[in-house]
Every structure is written in C-alpha cells, then in structure tokens.
C-alpha positions as CSV (number, residue, x, y, z in Angstrom):
1,M,42.9,4.1,-3.7
2,T,42.7,1.7,-1.2
3,L,40.3,3.7,1.3
4,L,38.2,4.4,-2.6
5,S,38.6,0.4,-2.8
6,N,36.9,-0.2,0.1
7,F,33.9,2.4,-0.2
8,A,33.1,0.7,-3.6
9,E,33.4,-3.0,-1.6
10,T,31.2,-1.6,1.5
11,A,28.7,0.1,-0.9
12,S,28.7,-2.8,-3.0
13,K,27.9,-5.2,-0.1
14,K,24.8,-3.2,0.9
15,F,23.4,-3.1,-2.5
16,M,23.5,-6.5,-2.7
17,A,22.0,-7.2,1.2
18,I,19.1,-4.7,-0.3
19,K,18.6,-6.4,-3.6
20,N,18.8,-10.1,-1.5
21,Y,16.4,-8.2,1.1
22,L,13.7,-7.3,-1.9
23,Y,13.8,-10.4,-2.8
24,K,13.3,-12.2,-0.4
25,H,10.3,-10.4,0.5
26,Y,8.7,-9.0,-2.3
27,G,10.4,-11.4,-5.0
28,E,7.2,-14.0,-5.5
29,E,4.7,-11.9,-4.5
30,P,4.9,-8.0,-5.8
31,G,1.7,-7.1,-4.6
32,K,3.2,-7.0,-1.0
33,M,5.6,-4.4,-2.7
34,L,2.9,-2.5,-3.8
35,V,0.7,-2.5,-0.5
36,H,4.1,-0.8,0.9
37,T,5.1,1.7,-1.1
38,G,1.3,2.7,-1.6
39,V,1.0,3.0,2.2
40,L,4.4,4.8,2.2
41,S,3.2,7.5,-0.8
42,W,-0.3,8.0,1.6
43,T,1.8,8.8,4.5
44,L,4.7,11.3,2.8
45,S,1.4,12.9,1.3
46,A,-0.3,13.0,4.4
47,A,2.9,14.6,6.3
48,A,3.5,16.8,3.8
49,Q,-0.4,18.3,4.4
50,V,-0.1,18.7,7.8
51,M,3.4,20.3,7.5
52,A,2.0,22.9,5.0
53,I,-0.8,23.7,7.2
54,A,1.6,24.2,10.7
55,F,3.9,26.6,8.2
56,N,1.6,28.7,6.8
57,D,1.5,31.9,8.8
58,K,-1.7,33.3,6.9
59,I,-3.2,30.5,9.1
60,S,-3.7,31.2,12.8
61,K,-3.0,29.4,16.0
62,K,-7.0,28.6,16.3
63,E,-7.0,27.3,12.5
64,K,-4.1,24.7,12.7
65,L,-5.9,23.4,16.1
66,F,-8.6,22.7,14.3
67,L,-7.0,21.7,11.0
68,I,-4.0,20.1,11.8
69,P,-5.7,17.2,14.4
70,Q,-8.4,17.1,11.2
71,E,-5.8,16.3,8.7
72,C,-4.2,13.8,11.0
73,A,-7.8,11.8,11.4
74,D,-8.5,12.0,7.7
75,A,-4.6,10.6,7.3
76,A,-5.2,7.5,9.5
77,I,-8.5,7.1,7.7
78,N,-6.8,6.8,4.5
79,I,-3.6,4.9,5.7
80,L,-5.6,2.0,7.6
81,S,-8.4,1.6,5.2
82,F,-6.2,1.0,2.3
83,Y,-3.3,-0.8,4.0
84,L,-6.0,-3.0,5.7
85,V,-7.8,-3.6,2.2
86,T,-5.6,-3.5,-0.1
87,N,-3.4,-6.2,1.6
88,A,-6.6,-8.6,2.9
89,F,-7.5,-8.7,-0.8
90,T,-3.1,-9.3,-2.0
91,N,-2.9,-11.9,1.1
92,F,-6.3,-13.9,-0.4
93,G,-5.1,-13.9,-4.1
94,V,-1.9,-15.9,-2.8
95,K,-3.8,-17.8,-0.6
96,L,-5.9,-19.6,-3.5
97,V,-2.7,-20.1,-5.3
98,K,-1.0,-21.5,-3.0
99,T,-3.9,-23.7,-1.8
100,G,-4.5,-25.1,-5.0
101,K,-7.7,-23.4,-5.6
102,L,-6.8,-21.4,-8.3
103,T,-4.0,-23.1,-10.7
104,T,-3.1,-23.2,-14.5
105,P,-3.6,-26.6,-16.7
106,V,0.2,-27.4,-16.0
107,I,-0.2,-27.4,-12.1
108,D,-3.2,-29.3,-11.9
109,K,-2.0,-31.9,-14.0
110,F,0.5,-32.3,-10.9
111,I,-2.3,-31.9,-7.9
112,K,-3.6,-34.9,-9.7
113,E,-1.1,-36.9,-10.4
114,N,1.1,-36.5,-7.1
115,K,-2.8,-37.1,-5.7
116,V,-1.8,-34.0,-3.3
117,Q,-3.6,-34.0,0.1
118,N,-6.3,-30.8,1.6
119,V,-6.4,-29.0,-1.6
120,G,-8.2,-26.0,-0.8
121,K,-7.4,-25.5,2.9
122,I,-6.0,-22.7,4.6
123,T,-2.9,-24.4,5.8
124,T,-2.1,-26.5,2.8
125,D,1.1,-25.2,0.3
126,I,1.2,-27.3,-2.8
127,S,4.2,-25.9,-4.2
128,K,6.5,-27.9,-1.2
129,N,6.9,-30.6,-4.1
130,M,7.3,-28.7,-6.6
131,S,10.5,-27.9,-8.4
132,G,12.1,-27.2,-11.9
133,E,9.8,-25.6,-14.8
134,L,6.9,-26.2,-12.3
135,L,8.0,-24.2,-9.9
136,N,8.6,-21.6,-11.9
137,E,5.0,-21.7,-13.3
138,F,3.8,-21.6,-9.4
139,K,5.9,-18.5,-8.5
140,S,4.8,-16.7,-12.1
141,L,1.1,-17.5,-11.3
142,K,1.2,-17.0,-7.8
143,S,2.8,-13.2,-9.1
144,G,0.4,-12.4,-11.1
145,V,-2.3,-13.1,-9.3
146,S,-1.0,-10.9,-6.3
147,M,-0.7,-8.2,-8.9
148,I,-4.6,-8.5,-9.7
149,T,-5.9,-9.0,-6.3
150,N,-3.5,-5.9,-5.2
151,T,-5.1,-4.0,-8.0
152,I,-8.4,-5.2,-7.0
153,G,-8.5,-4.0,-3.3
154,S,-6.4,-0.6,-4.0
155,I,-9.3,0.3,-6.4
156,A,-11.8,-1.0,-3.9
157,S,-10.2,1.1,-0.6
158,C,-9.4,3.7,-2.7
159,N,-12.9,4.4,-4.5
160,I,-14.9,3.0,-2.3
161,L,-14.5,2.1,1.6
162,T,-12.1,5.4,2.2
163,P,-14.2,8.0,0.7
164,I,-17.4,6.4,2.8
165,L,-15.3,6.6,5.9
166,R,-13.9,9.9,5.5
167,N,-17.6,11.8,4.6
168,E,-18.5,10.2,7.3
169,Y,-16.0,11.3,9.9
170,A,-16.4,14.6,8.4
171,A,-20.5,14.7,9.3
172,R,-19.3,14.0,12.7
173,K,-17.0,16.9,13.3
174,Q,-19.5,19.0,11.5
175,K,-21.7,17.6,14.2
176,E,-19.6,18.5,16.9
177,I,-18.9,22.0,15.6
178,L,-22.5,23.0,15.1
179,S,-23.4,21.7,18.9
180,K,-20.1,24.0,20.5
181,D,-20.9,27.1,18.9
182,G,-23.2,26.9,15.8
183,N,-20.4,27.7,13.5
184,P,-18.9,25.1,11.1
185,K,-17.0,27.4,9.2
186,I,-14.2,27.6,11.7
187,V,-11.0,28.6,8.7
188,S,-12.0,32.1,7.7
189,K,-11.9,33.1,4.3
190,N,-9.1,35.2,4.2
191,S,-6.9,32.3,4.8
192,K,-5.2,30.7,2.2
193,I,-3.6,27.0,1.4
194,Q,-2.5,25.2,-0.9
195,L,-3.3,21.5,0.1
196,I,-2.0,18.3,-1.1
197,K,-4.6,16.7,-2.5
198,P,-5.0,13.0,-1.6
199,L,-3.6,10.6,-4.0
200,S,-5.7,9.3,-6.8
201,M,-6.1,5.6,-7.8
202,E,-3.8,6.4,-10.7
203,A,-1.1,8.2,-9.1
204,Y,-0.5,5.5,-6.7
205,Q,0.0,2.9,-8.9
206,K,2.0,5.1,-10.9
207,L,3.9,5.4,-8.1
208,A,4.1,1.9,-6.8
209,Y,5.2,0.3,-10.0
210,M,8.2,3.3,-10.3
211,K,9.3,1.9,-6.7
212,F,8.4,-2.0,-7.7
213,S,10.7,-1.5,-11.0
214,G,13.8,0.1,-9.3
215,N,12.9,4.1,-9.6
216,N,13.5,7.2,-7.3
217,L,9.5,7.6,-5.5
218,K,9.1,10.4,-5.8
219,V,5.9,12.3,-3.8
C-alpha cells in the first residue's frame, strides 16, 4: 500500500511539473505550442515515410539509395520552411501586442493615461506595469493574436512557400539524374510502396489543436 501511495505521489508531482512547464512556456502564447506540435507532426510523418521505404522489400537497394535521401531532403524542406515561417509570423503577432502597436480600447486607454514611453519600439513591453483585469485582457489579446498569426504563417508555409521549394528541389534533382544517365525514372514500374502523404493544412491544425487541448497526438 505504501509503495502504491509513493508511486501515485511521484506520478502526481511529475504531472504537475509537466503542467507547470507547459503553462510557463505556452500558457500566454498558444501559437508557440501549435508551431512546436506542427514541427513534431511533420517530423513523425517524415520518419514514417522513410521507414516505409527502408523496410519495403519490394524496393531494391539501388532504389532505396536514391529514395531515402530524397525523402530526407523533402522532409527537411517541409519542416524548416514550416518552422521558420510560422514561428516568424507568430512572434511578429506577439511583438505587435507587447509593444502596444496592436491594442484594445481598454489597453489603449491605459497607455494614454499612464503615458507609456517608447510605444511601438521593439524592446518595449507595455504589460510591465499592468495588473488585475487589465493584465488579463492583455494576456487574452496576446493569446488570440498569437493563434491568428500562427494560422496565417502556417497557411503561407504549407500552401505557398513549401510547394515552391519542393518543386524547385525536384526540378534540380531531375536535371541531375538526366545529366548522369538520361533517365529520370529510377524507381521501376513494378515497385509498389504505400507512401504517407505530407500533412495538409487541415490535418496540421487538427493535430495541433488536439495536442494543445490535452489529447494524445496521433500521426
């Protein structure tokens, strides 16, 4: 009974530690949570893709030597473009709120009445002297803007930048193959493999919101 009680106490402490960590790092900026869960989703999807190729016995070693590096490069493009663009948009939104460039009427009134200095400058944080309901409104605004700019950034990355970069990479690889042996089709017609499709914008948002709401992440 004592052993069970100690285990329960330890588990409870670890759960609280994790909960406090998540709140500290993501509580006021859920957009960051969506960025990180999005990267995790892309990474797991890419890993599954590579594993599917590596352990498919219908694909020859020669084909795998081409396909695996190609998939790794494709995954790198997906993950880096997603992280850099989405994170940049999210941070930009949060910075607009922190510096006072984006406010609510209540916050704007506080800025004017307290004659807050350096509003709009990158190093300014207008929340330093806030408290009570005003601080809660500031946090709520920052959280909402973080989510909105995260969504805009993820759309720009997944639907605009990433496809362009992937197409550019594919075109270069095709030219490289053609210059070597004049045959861009390395994978034989008889090779069959069930590849995992890259995450769509809808799938990313679903996975990210599931993670943020406390559900298990599934890929």
